[in-house]
Jmol script that loads the backbone (N, CA, C; Angstrom):
load data "model"
ATOM      1  N   MET A   1       0.825  -1.191   0.000  1.00  0.00           N
ATOM      2  CA  MET A   1       0.000   0.000   0.000  1.00  0.00           C
ATOM      3  C   MET A   1       0.879   1.268   0.000  1.00  0.00           C
ATOM      4  N   GLU A   2       2.036   1.140   0.604  1.00  0.00           N
ATOM      5  CA  GLU A   2       2.930   2.299   0.707  1.00  0.00           C
ATOM      6  C   GLU A   2       3.377   2.798  -0.670  1.00  0.00           C
ATOM      7  N   LYS A   3       3.620   1.879  -1.606  1.00  0.00           N
ATOM      8  CA  LYS A   3       4.034   2.283  -2.956  1.00  0.00           C
ATOM      9  C   LYS A   3       2.937   3.088  -3.641  1.00  0.00           C
ATOM     10  N   TYR A   4       1.701   2.686  -3.440  1.00  0.00           N
ATOM     11  CA  TYR A   4       0.577   3.414  -4.030  1.00  0.00           C
ATOM     12  C   TYR A   4       0.437   4.798  -3.414  1.00  0.00           C
ATOM     13  N   LEU A   5       0.525   4.846  -2.109  1.00  0.00           N
ATOM     14  CA  LEU A   5       0.403   6.126  -1.412  1.00  0.00           C
ATOM     15  C   LEU A   5       1.516   7.074  -1.825  1.00  0.00           C
ATOM     16  N   GLU A   6       2.714   6.553  -1.936  1.00  0.00           N
ATOM     17  CA  GLU A   6       3.861   7.356  -2.376  1.00  0.00           C
ATOM     18  C   GLU A   6       3.642   7.902  -3.795  1.00  0.00           C
ATOM     19  N   ALA A   7       3.158   7.049  -4.683  1.00  0.00           N
ATOM     20  CA  ALA A   7       2.900   7.467  -6.066  1.00  0.00           C
ATOM     21  C   ALA A   7       1.754   8.469  -6.141  1.00  0.00           C
ATOM     22  N   ILE A   8       0.721   8.260  -5.353  1.00  0.00           N
ATOM     23  CA  ILE A   8      -0.410   9.210  -5.311  1.00  0.00           C
ATOM     24  C   ILE A   8       0.074  10.557  -4.823  1.00  0.00           C
ATOM     25  N   ARG A   9       0.878  10.566  -3.777  1.00  0.00           N
ATOM     26  CA  ARG A   9       1.393  11.840  -3.255  1.00  0.00           C
ATOM     27  C   ARG A   9       2.239  12.565  -4.304  1.00  0.00           C
ATOM     28  N   LYS A  10       3.011  11.815  -5.053  1.00  0.00           N
ATOM     29  CA  LYS A  10       3.861  12.414  -6.084  1.00  0.00           C
ATOM     30  C   LYS A  10       3.028  12.945  -7.254  1.00  0.00           C
ATOM     31  N   ASN A  11       2.077  12.135  -7.732  1.00  0.00           N
ATOM     32  CA  ASN A  11       1.339  12.474  -8.946  1.00  0.00           C
ATOM     33  C   ASN A  11       0.064  13.273  -8.725  1.00  0.00           C
ATOM     34  N   VAL A  12      -0.558  13.127  -7.584  1.00  0.00           N
ATOM     35  CA  VAL A  12      -1.834  13.804  -7.331  1.00  0.00           C
ATOM     36  C   VAL A  12      -1.679  14.926  -6.301  1.00  0.00           C
ATOM     37  N   CYS A  13      -1.157  14.594  -5.152  1.00  0.00           N
ATOM     38  CA  CYS A  13      -1.058  15.594  -4.076  1.00  0.00           C
ATOM     39  C   CYS A  13      -0.194  16.783  -4.481  1.00  0.00           C
ATOM     40  N   SER A  14       0.806  16.514  -5.302  1.00  0.00           N
ATOM     41  CA  SER A  14       1.710  17.592  -5.707  1.00  0.00           C
ATOM     42  C   SER A  14       1.008  18.673  -6.519  1.00  0.00           C
ATOM     43  N   LEU A  15      -0.114  18.344  -7.153  1.00  0.00           N
ATOM     44  CA  LEU A  15      -0.838  19.349  -7.926  1.00  0.00           C
ATOM     45  C   LEU A  15      -2.226  19.652  -7.371  1.00  0.00           C
ATOM     46  N   CYS A  16      -2.605  19.000  -6.309  1.00  0.00           N
ATOM     47  CA  CYS A  16      -3.925  19.189  -5.702  1.00  0.00           C
ATOM     48  C   CYS A  16      -4.094  20.625  -5.194  1.00  0.00           C
ATOM     49  N   ILE A  17      -5.277  21.166  -5.373  1.00  0.00           N
ATOM     50  CA  ILE A  17      -5.540  22.531  -4.899  1.00  0.00           C
ATOM     51  C   ILE A  17      -5.600  22.608  -3.372  1.00  0.00           C
ATOM     52  N   ASP A  18      -5.687  21.448  -2.725  1.00  0.00           N
ATOM     53  CA  ASP A  18      -5.704  21.411  -1.269  1.00  0.00           C
ATOM     54  C   ASP A  18      -4.322  21.154  -0.676  1.00  0.00           C
ATOM     55  N   SER A  19      -3.277  21.400  -1.464  1.00  0.00           N
ATOM     56  CA  SER A  19      -1.921  21.216  -0.949  1.00  0.00           C
ATOM     57  C   SER A  19      -1.167  22.539  -0.972  1.00  0.00           C
ATOM     58  N   ASP A  20      -0.115  22.579  -0.164  1.00  0.00           N
ATOM     59  CA  ASP A  20       0.717  23.777  -0.138  1.00  0.00           C
ATOM     60  C   ASP A  20       1.762  23.700  -1.249  1.00  0.00           C
ATOM     61  N   GLU A  21       2.672  24.648  -1.301  1.00  0.00           N
ATOM     62  CA  GLU A  21       3.668  24.701  -2.368  1.00  0.00           C
ATOM     63  C   GLU A  21       4.630  23.502  -2.364  1.00  0.00           C
ATOM     64  N   ASN A  22       4.677  22.759  -1.258  1.00  0.00           N
ATOM     65  CA  ASN A  22       5.539  21.573  -1.173  1.00  0.00           C
ATOM     66  C   ASN A  22       4.770  20.270  -1.406  1.00  0.00           C
ATOM     67  N   GLY A  23       3.476  20.370  -1.739  1.00  0.00           N
ATOM     68  CA  GLY A  23       2.666  19.182  -1.970  1.00  0.00           C
ATOM     69  C   GLY A  23       2.082  18.574  -0.717  1.00  0.00           C
ATOM     70  N   ASN A  24       2.190  19.265   0.419  1.00  0.00           N
ATOM     71  CA  ASN A  24       1.631  18.769   1.672  1.00  0.00           C
ATOM     72  C   ASN A  24       0.159  19.155   1.780  1.00  0.00           C
ATOM     73  N   CYS A  25      -0.657  18.227   2.211  1.00  0.00           N
ATOM     74  CA  CYS A  25      -2.089  18.449   2.317  1.00  0.00           C
ATOM     75  C   CYS A  25      -2.395  19.520   3.361  1.00  0.00           C
ATOM     76  N   THR A  26      -3.304  20.410   3.023  1.00  0.00           N
ATOM     77  CA  THR A  26      -3.693  21.478   3.949  1.00  0.00           C
ATOM     78  C   THR A  26      -5.050  21.221   4.595  1.00  0.00           C
ATOM     79  N   LEU A  27      -5.659  20.057   4.321  1.00  0.00           N
ATOM     80  CA  LEU A  27      -6.933  19.725   4.942  1.00  0.00           C
ATOM     81  C   LEU A  27      -6.727  19.409   6.419  1.00  0.00           C
ATOM     82  N   ASN A  28      -7.710  19.744   7.235  1.00  0.00           N
ATOM     83  CA  ASN A  28      -7.610  19.426   8.661  1.00  0.00           C
ATOM     84  C   ASN A  28      -8.282  18.084   8.941  1.00  0.00           C
ATOM     85  N   GLU A  29      -8.298  17.662  10.199  1.00  0.00           N
ATOM     86  CA  GLU A  29      -8.845  16.345  10.528  1.00  0.00           C
ATOM     87  C   GLU A  29     -10.345  16.240  10.268  1.00  0.00           C
ATOM     88  N   LYS A  30     -11.040  17.345  10.132  1.00  0.00           N
ATOM     89  CA  LYS A  30     -12.468  17.318   9.802  1.00  0.00           C
ATOM     90  C   LYS A  30     -12.690  17.218   8.295  1.00  0.00           C
ATOM     91  N   GLU A  31     -11.665  17.485   7.518  1.00  0.00           N
ATOM     92  CA  GLU A  31     -11.753  17.474   6.063  1.00  0.00           C
ATOM     93  C   GLU A  31     -10.791  16.428   5.502  1.00  0.00           C
ATOM     94  N   ARG A  32     -11.162  15.192   5.552  1.00  0.00           N
ATOM     95  CA  ARG A  32     -10.289  14.121   5.074  1.00  0.00           C
ATOM     96  C   ARG A  32     -10.318  14.040   3.557  1.00  0.00           C
ATOM     97  N   CYS A  33      -9.203  13.744   2.985  1.00  0.00           N
ATOM     98  CA  CYS A  33      -9.073  13.553   1.545  1.00  0.00           C
ATOM     99  C   CYS A  33      -9.698  12.208   1.173  1.00  0.00           C
ATOM    100  N   ALA A  34     -10.628  12.222   0.232  1.00  0.00           N
ATOM    101  CA  ALA A  34     -11.295  10.993  -0.195  1.00  0.00           C
ATOM    102  C   ALA A  34     -10.309   9.992  -0.783  1.00  0.00           C
ATOM    103  N   VAL A  35      -9.300  10.479  -1.465  1.00  0.00           N
ATOM    104  CA  VAL A  35      -8.317   9.576  -2.069  1.00  0.00           C
ATOM    105  C   VAL A  35      -7.544   8.838  -0.990  1.00  0.00           C
ATOM    106  N   GLU A  36      -7.067   9.551  -0.010  1.00  0.00           N
ATOM    107  CA  GLU A  36      -6.324   8.900   1.075  1.00  0.00           C
ATOM    108  C   GLU A  36      -7.232   8.002   1.906  1.00  0.00           C
ATOM    109  N   LEU A  37      -8.417   8.478   2.186  1.00  0.00           N
ATOM    110  CA  LEU A  37      -9.361   7.735   3.012  1.00  0.00           C
ATOM    111  C   LEU A  37      -9.772   6.410   2.376  1.00  0.00           C
ATOM    112  N   PHE A  38      -9.982   6.420   1.070  1.00  0.00           N
ATOM    113  CA  PHE A  38     -10.491   5.247   0.368  1.00  0.00           C
ATOM    114  C   PHE A  38      -9.467   4.585  -0.546  1.00  0.00           C
ATOM    115  N   LEU A  39      -8.189   4.858  -0.365  1.00  0.00           N
ATOM    116  CA  LEU A  39      -7.177   4.331  -1.279  1.00  0.00           C
ATOM    117  C   LEU A  39      -7.242   2.814  -1.464  1.00  0.00           C
ATOM    118  N   PRO A  40      -7.365   2.015  -0.418  1.00  0.00           N
ATOM    119  CA  PRO A  40      -7.452   0.562  -0.649  1.00  0.00           C
ATOM    120  C   PRO A  40      -8.654   0.181  -1.529  1.00  0.00           C
ATOM    121  N   LYS A  41      -9.794   0.812  -1.302  1.00  0.00           N
ATOM    122  CA  LYS A  41     -11.002   0.535  -2.089  1.00  0.00           C
ATOM    123  C   LYS A  41     -10.830   1.044  -3.525  1.00  0.00           C
ATOM    124  N   ILE A  42     -10.161   2.157  -3.695  1.00  0.00           N
ATOM    125  CA  ILE A  42      -9.895   2.708  -5.028  1.00  0.00           C
ATOM    126  C   ILE A  42      -9.030   1.737  -5.825  1.00  0.00           C
ATOM    127  N   ILE A  43      -7.956   1.258  -5.209  1.00  0.00           N
ATOM    128  CA  ILE A  43      -7.049   0.315  -5.876  1.00  0.00           C
ATOM    129  C   ILE A  43      -7.794  -0.959  -6.255  1.00  0.00           C
ATOM    130  N   GLU A  44      -8.558  -1.493  -5.334  1.00  0.00           N
ATOM    131  CA  GLU A  44      -9.334  -2.710  -5.585  1.00  0.00           C
ATOM    132  C   GLU A  44     -10.307  -2.500  -6.754  1.00  0.00           C
ATOM    133  N   THR A  45     -10.974  -1.370  -6.779  1.00  0.00           N
ATOM    134  CA  THR A  45     -11.958  -1.072  -7.830  1.00  0.00           C
ATOM    135  C   THR A  45     -11.290  -0.948  -9.189  1.00  0.00           C
ATOM    136  N   ILE A  46     -10.157  -0.282  -9.251  1.00  0.00           N
ATOM    137  CA  ILE A  46      -9.431  -0.128 -10.515  1.00  0.00           C
ATOM    138  C   ILE A  46      -8.970  -1.485 -11.030  1.00  0.00           C
ATOM    139  N   ARG A  47      -8.463  -2.309 -10.156  1.00  0.00           N
ATOM    140  CA  ARG A  47      -7.996  -3.638 -10.564  1.00  0.00           C
ATOM    141  C   ARG A  47      -9.146  -4.503 -11.073  1.00  0.00           C
ATOM    142  N   LYS A  48     -10.286  -4.453 -10.404  1.00  0.00           N
ATOM    143  CA  LYS A  48     -11.422  -5.284 -10.790  1.00  0.00           C
ATOM    144  C   LYS A  48     -12.086  -4.807 -12.073  1.00  0.00           C
ATOM    145  N   ALA A  49     -11.944  -3.553 -12.416  1.00  0.00           N
ATOM    146  CA  ALA A  49     -12.594  -3.013 -13.611  1.00  0.00           C
ATOM    147  C   ALA A  49     -12.035  -3.642 -14.882  1.00  0.00           C
ATOM    148  N   GLU A  50     -10.776  -4.018 -14.877  1.00  0.00           N
ATOM    149  CA  GLU A  50     -10.126  -4.693 -16.004  1.00  0.00           C
ATOM    150  C   GLU A  50     -10.396  -3.995 -17.336  1.00  0.00           C
ATOM    151  N   THR A  51     -10.231  -2.693 -17.351  1.00  0.00           N
ATOM    152  CA  THR A  51     -10.404  -1.918 -18.571  1.00  0.00           C
ATOM    153  C   THR A  51      -9.469  -0.720 -18.554  1.00  0.00           C
ATOM    154  N   ASP A  52      -9.090  -0.267 -19.726  1.00  0.00           N
ATOM    155  CA  ASP A  52      -8.285   0.942 -19.846  1.00  0.00           C
ATOM    156  C   ASP A  52      -9.157   2.157 -20.146  1.00  0.00           C
ATOM    157  N   ASP A  53     -10.455   1.925 -20.344  1.00  0.00           N
ATOM    158  CA  ASP A  53     -11.391   2.995 -20.646  1.00  0.00           C
ATOM    159  C   ASP A  53     -11.627   3.841 -19.390  1.00  0.00           C
ATOM    160  N   LEU A  54     -11.166   5.081 -19.422  1.00  0.00           N
ATOM    161  CA  LEU A  54     -11.282   5.948 -18.244  1.00  0.00           C
ATOM    162  C   LEU A  54     -12.728   6.234 -17.873  1.00  0.00           C
ATOM    163  N   THR A  55     -13.613   6.250 -18.831  1.00  0.00           N
ATOM    164  CA  THR A  55     -15.031   6.463 -18.531  1.00  0.00           C
ATOM    165  C   THR A  55     -15.580   5.302 -17.712  1.00  0.00           C
ATOM    166  N   LEU A  56     -15.225   4.090 -18.093  1.00  0.00           N
ATOM    167  CA  LEU A  56     -15.667   2.919 -17.336  1.00  0.00           C
ATOM    168  C   LEU A  56     -14.995   2.863 -15.965  1.00  0.00           C
ATOM    169  N   GLN A  57     -13.720   3.240 -15.903  1.00  0.00           N
ATOM    170  CA  GLN A  57     -13.016   3.300 -14.619  1.00  0.00           C
ATOM    171  C   GLN A  57     -13.709   4.302 -13.692  1.00  0.00           C
ATOM    172  N   TYR A  58     -14.053   5.452 -14.229  1.00  0.00           N
ATOM    173  CA  TYR A  58     -14.722   6.499 -13.457  1.00  0.00           C
ATOM    174  C   TYR A  58     -16.057   5.994 -12.925  1.00  0.00           C
ATOM    175  N   ARG A  59     -16.820   5.341 -13.767  1.00  0.00           N
ATOM    176  CA  ARG A  59     -18.119   4.808 -13.348  1.00  0.00           C
ATOM    177  C   ARG A  59     -17.940   3.770 -12.236  1.00  0.00           C
ATOM    178  N   ALA A  60     -16.929   2.913 -12.381  1.00  0.00           N
ATOM    179  CA  ALA A  60     -16.671   1.898 -11.362  1.00  0.00           C
ATOM    180  C   ALA A  60     -16.270   2.543 -10.035  1.00  0.00           C
ATOM    181  N   LEU A  61     -15.431   3.570 -10.094  1.00  0.00           N
ATOM    182  CA  LEU A  61     -15.041   4.269  -8.867  1.00  0.00           C
ATOM    183  C   LEU A  61     -16.256   4.894  -8.195  1.00  0.00           C
ATOM    184  N   LYS A  62     -17.127   5.506  -8.969  1.00  0.00           N
ATOM    185  CA  LYS A  62     -18.329   6.126  -8.420  1.00  0.00           C
ATOM    186  C   LYS A  62     -19.246   5.075  -7.794  1.00  0.00           C
ATOM    187  N   ASP A  63     -19.391   3.934  -8.472  1.00  0.00           N
ATOM    188  CA  ASP A  63     -20.267   2.881  -7.971  1.00  0.00           C
ATOM    189  C   ASP A  63     -19.755   2.227  -6.694  1.00  0.00           C
ATOM    190  N   HIS A  64     -18.434   2.049  -6.596  1.00  0.00           N
ATOM    191  CA  HIS A  64     -17.889   1.282  -5.478  1.00  0.00           C
ATOM    192  C   HIS A  64     -17.267   2.111  -4.366  1.00  0.00           C
ATOM    193  N   VAL A  65     -16.835   3.314  -4.669  1.00  0.00           N
ATOM    194  CA  VAL A  65     -16.167   4.124  -3.655  1.00  0.00           C
ATOM    195  C   VAL A  65     -17.080   5.233  -3.139  1.00  0.00           C
ATOM    196  N   CYS A  66     -17.669   5.963  -4.045  1.00  0.00           N
ATOM    197  CA  CYS A  66     -18.453   7.134  -3.645  1.00  0.00           C
ATOM    198  C   CYS A  66     -19.655   6.785  -2.780  1.00  0.00           C
ATOM    199  N   ARG A  67     -20.240   5.626  -3.017  1.00  0.00           N
ATOM    200  CA  ARG A  67     -21.399   5.279  -2.197  1.00  0.00           C
ATOM    201  C   ARG A  67     -21.014   5.037  -0.732  1.00  0.00           C
ATOM    202  N   GLU A  68     -19.737   4.811  -0.475  1.00  0.00           N
ATOM    203  CA  GLU A  68     -19.277   4.626   0.896  1.00  0.00           C
ATOM    204  C   GLU A  68     -18.791   5.918   1.545  1.00  0.00           C
ATOM    205  N   CYS A  69     -18.689   6.952   0.751  1.00  0.00           N
ATOM    206  CA  CYS A  69     -18.134   8.210   1.237  1.00  0.00           C
ATOM    207  C   CYS A  69     -19.042   8.825   2.301  1.00  0.00           C
ATOM    208  N   ARG A  70     -18.455   9.264   3.375  1.00  0.00           N
ATOM    209  CA  ARG A  70     -19.221   9.800   4.497  1.00  0.00           C
ATOM    210  C   ARG A  70     -19.936  11.104   4.180  1.00  0.00           C
ATOM    211  N   VAL A  71     -19.472  11.848   3.188  1.00  0.00           N
ATOM    212  CA  VAL A  71     -20.099  13.138   2.902  1.00  0.00           C
ATOM    213  C   VAL A  71     -21.467  12.979   2.256  1.00  0.00           C
ATOM    214  N   LYS A  72     -21.758  11.818   1.719  1.00  0.00           N
ATOM    215  CA  LYS A  72     -23.062  11.610   1.097  1.00  0.00           C
ATOM    216  C   LYS A  72     -24.153  11.442   2.148  1.00  0.00           C
ATOM    217  N   GLU A  73     -23.821  10.836   3.264  1.00  0.00           N
ATOM    218  CA  GLU A  73     -24.720  10.675   4.398  1.00  0.00           C
ATOM    219  C   GLU A  73     -26.148  10.301   3.990  1.00  0.00           C
ATOM    220  N   GLY A  74     -26.263   9.255   3.188  1.00  0.00           N
ATOM    221  CA  GLY A  74     -27.573   8.757   2.821  1.00  0.00           C
ATOM    222  C   GLY A  74     -28.243   9.500   1.684  1.00  0.00           C
ATOM    223  N   SER A  75     -27.603  10.478   1.132  1.00  0.00           N
ATOM    224  CA  SER A  75     -28.184  11.254   0.038  1.00  0.00           C
ATOM    225  C   SER A  75     -27.681  10.717  -1.302  1.00  0.00           C
ATOM    226  N   ASP A  76     -28.440  10.963  -2.347  1.00  0.00           N
ATOM    227  CA  ASP A  76     -27.992  10.594  -3.688  1.00  0.00           C
ATOM    228  C   ASP A  76     -27.035  11.626  -4.251  1.00  0.00           C
ATOM    229  N   LYS A  77     -26.932  12.764  -3.611  1.00  0.00           N
ATOM    230  CA  LYS A  77     -26.070  13.837  -4.098  1.00  0.00           C
ATOM    231  C   LYS A  77     -24.871  14.000  -3.175  1.00  0.00           C
ATOM    232  N   CYS A  78     -23.766  14.363  -3.760  1.00  0.00           N
ATOM    233  CA  CYS A  78     -22.539  14.605  -2.997  1.00  0.00           C
ATOM    234  C   CYS A  78     -22.213  16.090  -3.083  1.00  0.00           C
ATOM    235  N   TYR A  79     -22.249  16.764  -1.965  1.00  0.00           N
ATOM    236  CA  TYR A  79     -21.985  18.201  -1.990  1.00  0.00           C
ATOM    237  C   TYR A  79     -20.540  18.496  -2.380  1.00  0.00           C
ATOM    238  N   LEU A  80     -19.613  17.600  -2.092  1.00  0.00           N
ATOM    239  CA  LEU A  80     -18.225  17.830  -2.487  1.00  0.00           C
ATOM    240  C   LEU A  80     -18.085  17.791  -4.006  1.00  0.00           C
ATOM    241  N   LYS A  81     -18.721  16.818  -4.638  1.00  0.00           N
ATOM    242  CA  LYS A  81     -18.651  16.719  -6.092  1.00  0.00           C
ATOM    243  C   LYS A  81     -19.345  17.919  -6.737  1.00  0.00           C
ATOM    244  N   GLU A  82     -20.503  18.289  -6.217  1.00  0.00           N
ATOM    245  CA  GLU A  82     -21.239  19.422  -6.773  1.00  0.00           C
ATOM    246  C   GLU A  82     -20.447  20.715  -6.675  1.00  0.00           C
ATOM    247  N   ASP A  83     -19.628  20.843  -5.637  1.00  0.00           N
ATOM    248  CA  ASP A  83     -18.786  22.029  -5.457  1.00  0.00           C
ATOM    249  C   ASP A  83     -17.411  21.866  -6.101  1.00  0.00           C
ATOM    250  N   ALA A  84     -17.218  20.788  -6.868  1.00  0.00           N
ATOM    251  CA  ALA A  84     -15.915  20.466  -7.476  1.00  0.00           C
ATOM    252  C   ALA A  84     -14.830  20.419  -6.410  1.00  0.00           C
ATOM    253  N   ASN A  85     -15.164  19.844  -5.253  1.00  0.00           N
ATOM    254  CA  ASN A  85     -14.244  19.812  -4.131  1.00  0.00           C
ATOM    255  C   ASN A  85     -13.885  18.385  -3.702  1.00  0.00           C
ATOM    256  N   CYS A  86     -14.218  17.408  -4.511  1.00  0.00           N
ATOM    257  CA  CYS A  86     -13.875  16.022  -4.190  1.00  0.00           C
ATOM    258  C   CYS A  86     -12.595  15.655  -4.922  1.00  0.00           C
ATOM    259  N   SER A  87     -11.581  15.284  -4.187  1.00  0.00           N
ATOM    260  CA  SER A  87     -10.294  14.948  -4.800  1.00  0.00           C
ATOM    261  C   SER A  87     -10.401  13.717  -5.696  1.00  0.00           C
ATOM    262  N   LEU A  88     -11.229  12.765  -5.336  1.00  0.00           N
ATOM    263  CA  LEU A  88     -11.404  11.583  -6.179  1.00  0.00           C
ATOM    264  C   LEU A  88     -12.047  11.974  -7.505  1.00  0.00           C
ATOM    265  N   ASP A  89     -13.036  12.805  -7.459  1.00  0.00           N
ATOM    266  CA  ASP A  89     -13.718  13.246  -8.678  1.00  0.00           C
ATOM    267  C   ASP A  89     -12.810  14.143  -9.520  1.00  0.00           C
ATOM    268  N   ARG A  90     -12.128  15.036  -8.879  1.00  0.00           N
ATOM    269  CA  ARG A  90     -11.292  16.016  -9.571  1.00  0.00           C
ATOM    270  C   ARG A  90     -10.088  15.380 -10.261  1.00  0.00           C
ATOM    271  N   TYR A  91      -9.489  14.382  -9.638  1.00  0.00           N
ATOM    272  CA  TYR A  91      -8.236  13.805 -10.143  1.00  0.00           C
ATOM    273  C   TYR A  91      -8.357  12.335 -10.552  1.00  0.00           C
ATOM    274  N   TYR A  92      -9.573  11.867 -10.819  1.00  0.00           N
ATOM    275  CA  TYR A  92      -9.761  10.427 -11.051  1.00  0.00           C
ATOM    276  C   TYR A  92      -8.876   9.886 -12.152  1.00  0.00           C
ATOM    277  N   HIS A  93      -8.715  10.618 -13.241  1.00  0.00           N
ATOM    278  CA  HIS A  93      -7.902  10.089 -14.344  1.00  0.00           C
ATOM    279  C   HIS A  93      -6.438   9.936 -13.953  1.00  0.00           C
ATOM    280  N   ILE A  94      -5.925  10.855 -13.153  1.00  0.00           N
ATOM    281  CA  ILE A  94      -4.535  10.756 -12.681  1.00  0.00           C
ATOM    282  C   ILE A  94      -4.411   9.617 -11.673  1.00  0.00           C
ATOM    283  N   ILE A  95      -5.428   9.448 -10.852  1.00  0.00           N
ATOM    284  CA  ILE A  95      -5.423   8.377  -9.852  1.00  0.00           C
ATOM    285  C   ILE A  95      -5.412   7.014 -10.551  1.00  0.00           C
ATOM    286  N   VAL A  96      -6.273   6.850 -11.547  1.00  0.00           N
ATOM    287  CA  VAL A  96      -6.329   5.589 -12.287  1.00  0.00           C
ATOM    288  C   VAL A  96      -4.986   5.314 -12.954  1.00  0.00           C
ATOM    289  N   GLU A  97      -4.452   6.300 -13.634  1.00  0.00           N
ATOM    290  CA  GLU A  97      -3.163   6.133 -14.305  1.00  0.00           C
ATOM    291  C   GLU A  97      -2.056   5.791 -13.316  1.00  0.00           C
ATOM    292  N   THR A  98      -2.065   6.425 -12.156  1.00  0.00           N
ATOM    293  CA  THR A  98      -1.046   6.181 -11.134  1.00  0.00           C
ATOM    294  C   THR A  98      -1.127   4.753 -10.611  1.00  0.00           C
ATOM    295  N   VAL A  99      -2.327   4.291 -10.293  1.00  0.00           N
ATOM    296  CA  VAL A  99      -2.496   2.920  -9.801  1.00  0.00           C
ATOM    297  C   VAL A  99      -2.050   1.917 -10.857  1.00  0.00           C
ATOM    298  N   LEU A 100      -2.424   2.151 -12.093  1.00  0.00           N
ATOM    299  CA  LEU A 100      -2.025   1.234 -13.175  1.00  0.00           C
ATOM    300  C   LEU A 100      -0.515   1.244 -13.380  1.00  0.00           C
ATOM    301  N   GLN A 101       0.123   2.397 -13.218  1.00  0.00           N
ATOM    302  CA  GLN A 101       1.593   2.479 -13.346  1.00  0.00           C
ATOM    303  C   GLN A 101       2.285   1.707 -12.228  1.00  0.00           C
ATOM    304  N   VAL A 102       1.789   1.825 -10.999  1.00  0.00           N
ATOM    305  CA  VAL A 102       2.377   1.083  -9.884  1.00  0.00           C
ATOM    306  C   VAL A 102       2.196  -0.413 -10.115  1.00  0.00           C
ATOM    307  N   ASP A 103       1.011  -0.817 -10.564  1.00  0.00           N
ATOM    308  CA  ASP A 103       0.776  -2.237 -10.853  1.00  0.00           C
ATOM    309  C   ASP A 103       1.714  -2.746 -11.935  1.00  0.00           C
ATOM    310  N   ALA A 104       1.908  -1.954 -12.989  1.00  0.00           N
ATOM    311  CA  ALA A 104       2.795  -2.358 -14.083  1.00  0.00           C
ATOM    312  C   ALA A 104       4.235  -2.489 -13.597  1.00  0.00           C
ATOM    313  N   ALA A 105       4.672  -1.569 -12.758  1.00  0.00           N
ATOM    314  CA  ALA A 105       6.031  -1.619 -12.208  1.00  0.00           C
ATOM    315  C   ALA A 105       6.217  -2.863 -11.330  1.00  0.00           C
ATOM    316  N   GLU A 106       5.162  -3.244 -10.623  1.00  0.00           N
ATOM    317  CA  GLU A 106       5.220  -4.422  -9.760  1.00  0.00           C
ATOM    318  C   GLU A 106       5.377  -5.712 -10.588  1.00  0.00           C
ATOM    319  N   LYS A 107       4.815  -5.716 -11.793  1.00  0.00           N
ATOM    320  CA  LYS A 107       4.848  -6.918 -12.645  1.00  0.00           C
ATOM    321  C   LYS A 107       6.198  -7.108 -13.326  1.00  0.00           C
ATOM    322  N   ARG A 108       6.991  -6.043 -13.380  1.00  0.00           N
ATOM    323  CA  ARG A 108       8.302  -6.146 -14.063  1.00  0.00           C
ATOM    324  C   ARG A 108       9.287  -6.919 -13.269  1.00  0.00           C
TER     325      ARG A 108
END
end "model"
wireframe off; spacefill off
backbone 0.3
color backbone group
């Protein structure tokens, strides 16, 4: 899991709008990053999708990860996504690519 987290921090956190100039997260303990919070589930979902189609990957992430997200609190709508403030939604394509790159490196 550490390799994935390291790669996510390098590829996603470094450009995230919720990070400082050094790539460190500026969210407080009340504002958890969805990517960090759900990373194991994200990795599992990407692996099970068995597709390179980013649209299908995105749909799978929404189906398997977002429904567990605490910000939804039983609602069909996610206020973070609606406000373009969900890191998983905002950076999903980079997250998918990063997970696939780590998996490919592991197979070598």
